[in-house]
Structures are given as C-alpha cells and as structure tokens.
N, C-alpha and C positions, 0 to 999 in steps of 0.2 A: 504494500500500500504506500503510495506517495504521500508525503506530508509537507506542510509549509511552515517555516519558522517565522514567527512574528516577535519583534523585539519592542518592548516599551523602553526606550533609550533613556539615558541619564536625565536629560532635560524634562521629559514628560514625567518620569518617576519623581523627580524633585518637585514638580508642580502638583503632585498627588493626583495624577490623571489615570493611574493604572486601573482603578475600579471602573471609571467611565469607559475606558478603551475596551476592557473585557465585556462590559455591559453592552456596548454597541455591537460587538461581534455576536454576542448571544441573542440580542434582539433581532439581528439579521438571520438567525438560525444557524450560525456557524458553530461547529462542534470543536471545542478545545479539548484535546486529548492529553495534554500535559502542560504544566505551568511550574516555573521555578524562579524564585527570587535569587539573584546572584550578583557577585561583583566579578567582572571579567578581568582576568590577569592579562598582563602585557603579552605574554607568550600566546595565549589563546586568541587574543585580538589580532596579533600579527598573522597567525595561521588562518583565522577566519577571513581576514581581508587581504590575504596573500595576492589575489589577482590585481590588487591596486598598489602593490609594493613599489613599483617604479613611477607611480604618479606623484605629482608634487604635494598632494593633499594627504598622502598616506600617514605621515607622522601626526598630523592634526586629527585624523580619523581615529587612529589608535588611542591617542591621548583622550579624545572625547569619550569613546566607548568604555575606557577604563577609569574615567574620572569619578564615577559614582555608581551605585547599584543600578541594575536593570531588572526587568522581568522578561523572561523568555517563555514563549508559548509555542506549542505545536498544535496544528490543526490538520484535519484530514485534507488531502489534496483536492477532493471534489469541491469543498467549500473554499479552499484556498484560491481557486481560479478567480474569484471575485477580487482578491487583494493582490494577486501576483503582479499586476501592472504597476503597483505602487512600491514594489521592492526590487532591489537588484538581486542578481544571482548570488552575490556574496552573503545575502541574508539567509541563505539556505545551505550553509556549508558545515564547517567544523562544529559550530555551536549546536546545530540540529543533532548531530551524532552524539555529542556530549549530553545534551538534554534528554534525548531518547534513551541513552544508556542509564542515566540517573533516574529515570522514571520507571524503570523495570523493577 
C-alpha cells in the first residue's frame, strides 16, 4: 500500500496549528494511519532532503526543519492524491520509512 507523508513543520507547530491541520484532513475524510511528534536530527534532515543537497537553499532547509519539533503523519495513498500536488517528493522519503517503522 502506498502512503503519503505529511509534515506539520516547525512554524505551524509553534503556532499551535497541529490540531487544526489534523482536523481539516479528517473533515475531508482523509485517513491518518500514523502520527508522531518528533524533533528531526540534522542527520535525518540531510538524508530526507538529500535531493536538494546541491541547491543553495539546502542549509536553510535543514536548519528550518531541525529548529523545533514537528508532527509527522502518514496517510493512505488513495487519500493522499488530494494533497500530493502541495508536497515535493522529498516529503515522502526517509522520514516516511522512519515513521512507518516506529508505528509498528
């Protein structure tokens, strides 16, 4: 089964928007199959965003995602099609594997 990774990133988490974001997904009928509050390590961030390593914004991207806690969610692919256009492929890489393994 394909799944989609959704991240409530540090800025949204700091603004206490996690509950509203989850609620919006649920109101649309999207099925969240795993959810984890975490602080991303630099190593994990660099692996997750590896496809951007040569881009000028890579350092800022890594610093941002590691700057404060996030909430990572996994949802079924079927429902993820609605949101896929808002996320890059990087949003569905190493963190998805880590979150999926942690939810078992």
